[in-house]
C-alpha positions as YAML, in Angstrom:
chain: A
units: angstrom
residues:
- id: 1
  name: UNK
  ca: [44.23, -73.14, 143.18]
- id: 2
  name: UNK
  ca: [44.62, -70.16, 140.86]
- id: 3
  name: UNK
  ca: [46.44, -70.75, 137.59]
- id: 4
  name: UNK
  ca: [47.89, -67.24, 137.76]
- id: 5
  name: UNK
  ca: [51.08, -66.60, 139.67]
- id: 6
  name: UNK
  ca: [50.23, -63.76, 142.06]
- id: 7
  name: UNK
  ca: [52.63, -61.80, 144.24]
- id: 8
  name: UNK
  ca: [52.24, -59.14, 146.91]
- id: 9
  name: UNK
  ca: [54.99, -56.77, 147.97]
- id: 10
  name: UNK
  ca: [54.31, -54.99, 151.26]
- id: 11
  name: UNK
  ca: [52.91, -56.63, 154.38]
- id: 12
  name: UNK
  ca: [52.09, -53.66, 156.58]
- id: 13
  name: UNK
  ca: [48.70, -53.15, 158.21]
- id: 14
  name: UNK
  ca: [46.88, -53.29, 154.87]
- id: 15
  name: UNK
  ca: [49.13, -55.74, 153.02]
- id: 16
  name: UNK
  ca: [49.02, -58.40, 155.75]
- id: 17
  name: UNK
  ca: [45.24, -58.39, 155.73]
- id: 18
  name: UNK
  ca: [45.17, -58.58, 151.94]
- id: 19
  name: UNK
  ca: [47.64, -61.48, 151.96]
- id: 20
  name: UNK
  ca: [45.61, -63.42, 154.51]
- id: 21
  name: UNK
  ca: [42.34, -62.79, 152.65]
- id: 22
  name: UNK
  ca: [43.79, -63.92, 149.32]
- id: 23
  name: UNK
  ca: [45.43, -67.03, 150.78]
- id: 24
  name: UNK
  ca: [42.25, -68.00, 152.65]
- id: 25
  name: UNK
  ca: [40.52, -68.14, 149.25]
- id: 26
  name: UNK
  ca: [42.79, -71.09, 148.41]
- id: 27
  name: UNK
  ca: [44.99, -68.97, 146.15]
- id: 28
  name: UNK
  ca: [48.76, -69.43, 146.33]
- id: 29
  name: UNK
  ca: [50.35, -66.03, 146.91]
- id: 30
  name: UNK
  ca: [54.04, -65.12, 146.84]
- id: 31
  name: UNK
  ca: [54.84, -62.48, 149.45]
- id: 32
  name: UNK
  ca: [57.69, -60.13, 150.36]
- id: 33
  name: UNK
  ca: [58.30, -57.32, 152.82]
- id: 34
  name: UNK
  ca: [61.51, -55.47, 153.71]
- id: 35
  name: UNK
  ca: [60.61, -56.01, 157.37]
- id: 36
  name: UNK
  ca: [61.53, -59.64, 158.04]
- id: 37
  name: UNK
  ca: [59.34, -59.72, 161.17]
- id: 38
  name: UNK
  ca: [56.28, -59.03, 159.05]
- id: 39
  name: UNK
  ca: [57.35, -61.67, 156.58]
- id: 40
  name: UNK
  ca: [57.81, -64.24, 159.35]
- id: 41
  name: UNK
  ca: [54.44, -63.41, 160.95]
- id: 42
  name: UNK
  ca: [52.76, -64.38, 157.70]
- id: 43
  name: UNK
  ca: [54.92, -67.45, 157.05]
- id: 44
  name: UNK
  ca: [52.66, -69.87, 158.93]
- id: 45
  name: UNK
  ca: [49.58, -68.98, 156.88]
- id: 46
  name: UNK
  ca: [48.67, -71.64, 154.30]
- id: 47
  name: UNK
  ca: [49.09, -70.77, 150.63]
- id: 48
  name: UNK
  ca: [51.70, -68.06, 151.29]
- id: 49
  name: UNK
  ca: [55.13, -68.42, 149.74]
- id: 50
  name: UNK
  ca: [57.89, -66.20, 151.16]
- id: 51
  name: UNK
  ca: [60.18, -65.03, 148.38]
- id: 52
  name: UNK
  ca: [62.13, -62.05, 147.03]
- id: 53
  name: UNK
  ca: [60.93, -58.94, 145.22]
- id: 54
  name: UNK
  ca: [62.92, -60.09, 142.20]
- id: 55
  name: UNK
  ca: [61.04, -63.41, 142.05]
- id: 56
  name: UNK
  ca: [57.68, -61.68, 142.41]
- id: 57
  name: UNK
  ca: [58.30, -58.93, 139.85]
- id: 58
  name: UNK
  ca: [60.02, -61.06, 137.20]
- id: 59
  name: UNK
  ca: [57.90, -64.23, 137.46]
- id: 60
  name: UNK
  ca: [54.39, -63.38, 138.65]
- id: 61
  name: UNK
  ca: [51.48, -62.75, 136.28]
- id: 62
  name: UNK
  ca: [49.93, -60.28, 138.73]
- id: 63
  name: UNK
  ca: [51.98, -58.14, 141.13]
- id: 64
  name: UNK
  ca: [50.27, -56.21, 143.91]
- id: 65
  name: UNK
  ca: [52.21, -53.37, 145.52]
- id: 66
  name: UNK
  ca: [51.05, -52.32, 148.98]
- id: 67
  name: UNK
  ca: [53.98, -50.09, 149.91]
- id: 68
  name: UNK
  ca: [54.17, -46.54, 151.32]
- id: 69
  name: UNK
  ca: [54.48, -44.63, 148.03]
- id: 70
  name: UNK
  ca: [55.28, -44.54, 144.32]
- id: 71
  name: UNK
  ca: [58.96, -44.19, 145.22]
- id: 72
  name: UNK
  ca: [59.26, -47.78, 146.47]
- id: 73
  name: UNK
  ca: [57.48, -49.14, 143.40]
- id: 74
  name: UNK
  ca: [59.68, -47.16, 141.02]
- id: 75
  name: UNK
  ca: [62.86, -48.27, 142.81]
- id: 76
  name: UNK
  ca: [61.89, -51.93, 142.50]
- id: 77
  name: UNK
  ca: [60.78, -51.63, 138.87]
- id: 78
  name: UNK
  ca: [64.07, -49.91, 137.99]
- id: 79
  name: UNK
  ca: [65.94, -52.83, 139.56]
- id: 80
  name: UNK
  ca: [63.81, -55.69, 138.14]
- id: 81
  name: UNK
  ca: [61.97, -55.96, 134.82]
- id: 82
  name: UNK
  ca: [58.39, -57.15, 135.18]
- id: 83
  name: UNK
  ca: [57.36, -60.30, 133.36]
- id: 84
  name: UNK
  ca: [56.23, -59.44, 129.83]
- id: 85
  name: UNK
  ca: [52.44, -59.31, 129.66]
- id: 86
  name: UNK
  ca: [51.96, -59.19, 133.42]
- id: 87
  name: UNK
  ca: [49.71, -56.84, 135.38]
- id: 88
  name: UNK
  ca: [50.81, -54.54, 138.18]
- id: 89
  name: UNK
  ca: [48.24, -53.34, 140.70]
- id: 90
  name: UNK
  ca: [49.30, -50.26, 142.65]
- id: 91
  name: UNK
  ca: [47.51, -50.25, 146.01]
- id: 92
  name: UNK
  ca: [49.57, -47.38, 147.42]
- id: 93
  name: UNK
  ca: [48.69, -43.78, 148.13]
- id: 94
  name: UNK
  ca: [50.55, -42.75, 145.02]
- id: 95
  name: UNK
  ca: [50.80, -39.64, 142.91]
- id: 96
  name: UNK
  ca: [48.38, -40.17, 139.98]
- id: 97
  name: UNK
  ca: [50.73, -38.40, 137.54]
- id: 98
  name: UNK
  ca: [53.62, -40.70, 138.47]
- id: 99
  name: UNK
  ca: [51.32, -43.71, 138.21]
- id: 100
  name: UNK
  ca: [50.04, -42.69, 134.76]
- id: 101
  name: UNK
  ca: [53.58, -42.10, 133.49]
- id: 102
  name: UNK
  ca: [54.74, -45.46, 134.84]
- id: 103
  name: UNK
  ca: [51.74, -47.24, 133.29]
- id: 104
  name: UNK
  ca: [52.54, -45.77, 129.87]
- id: 105
  name: UNK
  ca: [56.22, -46.75, 130.05]
- id: 106
  name: UNK
  ca: [55.47, -50.27, 131.30]
- id: 107
  name: UNK
  ca: [53.00, -50.93, 128.52]
- id: 108
  name: UNK
  ca: [55.22, -49.50, 125.78]
- id: 109
  name: UNK
  ca: [58.37, -51.34, 126.91]
- id: 110
  name: UNK
  ca: [57.10, -54.64, 128.36]
- id: 111
  name: UNK
  ca: [53.41, -54.95, 127.40]
- id: 112
  name: UNK
  ca: [52.72, -54.72, 131.13]
- id: 113
  name: UNK
  ca: [49.39, -53.33, 132.27]
- id: 114
  name: UNK
  ca: [49.07, -51.30, 135.44]
- id: 115
  name: UNK
  ca: [45.97, -50.63, 137.47]
- id: 116
  name: UNK
  ca: [45.81, -47.96, 140.16]
- id: 117
  name: UNK
  ca: [43.60, -49.21, 142.98]
- id: 118
  name: UNK
  ca: [43.08, -46.84, 145.88]
- id: 119
  name: UNK
  ca: [41.76, -48.63, 148.96]
- id: 120
  name: UNK
  ca: [39.07, -47.71, 151.46]
- id: 121
  name: UNK
  ca: [38.24, -49.73, 154.54]
- id: 122
  name: UNK
  ca: [41.41, -49.58, 156.60]
- id: 123
  name: UNK
  ca: [43.34, -52.40, 158.22]
- id: 124
  name: UNK
  ca: [40.14, -53.92, 159.67]
- id: 125
  name: UNK
  ca: [38.59, -54.06, 156.23]
- id: 126
  name: UNK
  ca: [41.75, -55.61, 154.77]
- id: 127
  name: UNK
  ca: [41.84, -58.26, 157.50]
- id: 128
  name: UNK
  ca: [38.16, -59.06, 156.92]
- id: 129
  name: UNK
  ca: [38.53, -59.12, 153.12]
- id: 130
  name: UNK
  ca: [36.09, -56.20, 152.85]
- id: 131
  name: UNK
  ca: [37.98, -53.38, 151.16]
- id: 132
  name: UNK
  ca: [36.49, -51.03, 148.63]
- id: 133
  name: UNK
  ca: [38.82, -50.44, 145.68]
- id: 134
  name: UNK
  ca: [38.60, -47.45, 143.39]
- id: 135
  name: UNK
  ca: [40.33, -48.74, 140.28]
- id: 136
  name: UNK
  ca: [41.73, -46.76, 137.40]
- id: 137
  name: UNK
  ca: [43.48, -48.03, 134.30]
- id: 138
  name: UNK
  ca: [42.93, -49.90, 131.08]
- id: 139
  name: UNK
  ca: [39.35, -51.24, 130.84]
- id: 140
  name: UNK
  ca: [40.46, -54.41, 129.04]
- id: 141
  name: UNK
  ca: [42.91, -55.22, 131.82]
- id: 142
  name: UNK
  ca: [40.38, -54.43, 134.53]
- id: 143
  name: UNK
  ca: [37.81, -56.84, 133.13]
...
């Protein structure tokens, strides 16, 4: 099992596949989705822990966001302070300017790194664990 606490918010077509791929690698993953049906569909998968966005954002070392846009990420980060020193990975189709501004604020206020990771491969690729990620952000964090 991973020694990092990892959480994923967003279990749509892409997020569900990502969650299943991560958990099948014997990594415990905390998950949340506003759609309870999606959350329940994933509840029988081993190594997945259903929880709240607050628990994921405030306690996880790595938080993956797979939500529709920057708006949902910003709303959650305004409501809950990320764990100091954690890493946020934005898997959304977000506005790069908003993402860069958020990354700067998170690092200055909470020592939180953020990586922007655009995905290619679609839902089939996510389900198969074969996505291509185009990652931007701090090189130290990325490594």
